[in-house]
N, C-alpha and C positions, 0 to 999 in steps of 0.2 A: 846591973848597968844598964841604961837606955842603949836602945837600937837606934836611936835617933842620930842622925847625923852630928858632928860635930868637928871643932876645930879647938885644940889646945897649945896655945901657943907655946913654944919651946920645946913640942914633942916632936921627936925624929923619928923614922918607921924606914928600916934599913931597903924596904920592900912594900912595894904600893901595888896590889890588885886590882884590877880594872876589870869592873862587870859592866857590858852596855847593852845587852838584848834581854833583860830581863830575867836571867836565869844564872846560876850559878854551876859550874862541872864538879865535879870530884877530883879530877884535875889539876885545873886551878888552885883549887884548896891544899891540896898532896903538894904541888909545886910550891906554893906560897911558904905553907907551913914551913917545910924544909929547907927554903932559901932566908927563912927570916931570923932563924937560928936562935930563937929565944927573945928576939926584939920584937918592939911593937909592930902591927903591920897597918897600913889606911888603905883601907876598901875603899875606892873611888866608884860610884854610878855615873856615868857619861852617856848623856842625851842630846839628840841637836834639839837646837835651839826654834826652830820651826814648827817642830811638834809640841813647844810648851805648852797650849793650850789642850791638848789630849789628856790623855792618862797617862802618860809618861812621866812625867817627875813621879808621881805616886809608886808605877812599876820599878822606877830605880831605886827609891828608897826602899822597897821591898826587898829587892835583890840585894839591897846594899846590909840590910837589918838581916837577911838569909846568912851570907856570907858573914860577918860579922859573929852571926850566932855558931856557925858550925865551927870557924877558928876557933873562939872561944871554946868549945867543947872539946877541942883538940889540944888545950892549953897554952893559945895563941892571944897576945892582948891584940884586941882590935878598936880603930877609929874610925868613924864614915864620915865621908863626904859625897856631897849632891853636886853636880857641876851640868848643868843644862846650859850649851855654848851652841855658838857657832863656828868655833875649829876646836874641836875635842883633841888634838894632838898639840895644839899651843895652851890650851888650859892644863892638859897631865903635864906636859912639861914644867910649867909653873907650879905645879902641885909638887911634884919629885923634887924639884931642886929646893923649895919652901920646906919639905919634911925630911931634907939631906939622904934622899933614897939613894940606895945603890943598886937596886934592881926593880925595873916595873915588870911584872907579869898581867898580860893581854889574855881574859876569859872568853873564848867565843863558844858557850856553853850550846849544844847542840848544833849550832850554823857554821857554817866553811868560815873561815879565818877572815878578816877582812886585812885583805893585804897593803889599802890604803891607807887603815889607821898605823898599823904597826910601821908600814915604811915613813909616812910623814914624821912619826913620834923617834923614830929612829933618827931620821936626818936632825931633826930638833935636837936630841941627846948628844949628838955626834961631838966627840972631844969633851963630854961633860965627867965622864967616868960613870957614869948612868947607862946600863945593860937595859936593853928591852928585850922580853922574849915573851913566847906566846904557852900557855898550857900544856900544847901538845908538843914542844920541839922543847 
């Protein structure tokens, strides 16, 4: 399977794994695999639109490919999606709803959790039945 980001219409993912800082933590991989319960997982690389001219999209592609590879090694089917946007929370909410996700796992490998993204995404997901968690909690 190619590690390139893909969108397959009609494919649902109970769990979305969000990577945003160019690395993937083992805690996020373990939590995602555990929550997936055998269903496919969508790995979403999210970056800031104002960085689009830099190496950001390539770094996101590599992070998503790495996460997909590790998940597939653990026996979890993984799909990829890259989003370079001005509003990461809004984009993640759309992807979560489109994939019929029940849980969104935010990974902040090696960096302190971004309370802003988590809080904004929780606000956008309020009432939808989609739970937003971090890899560490």
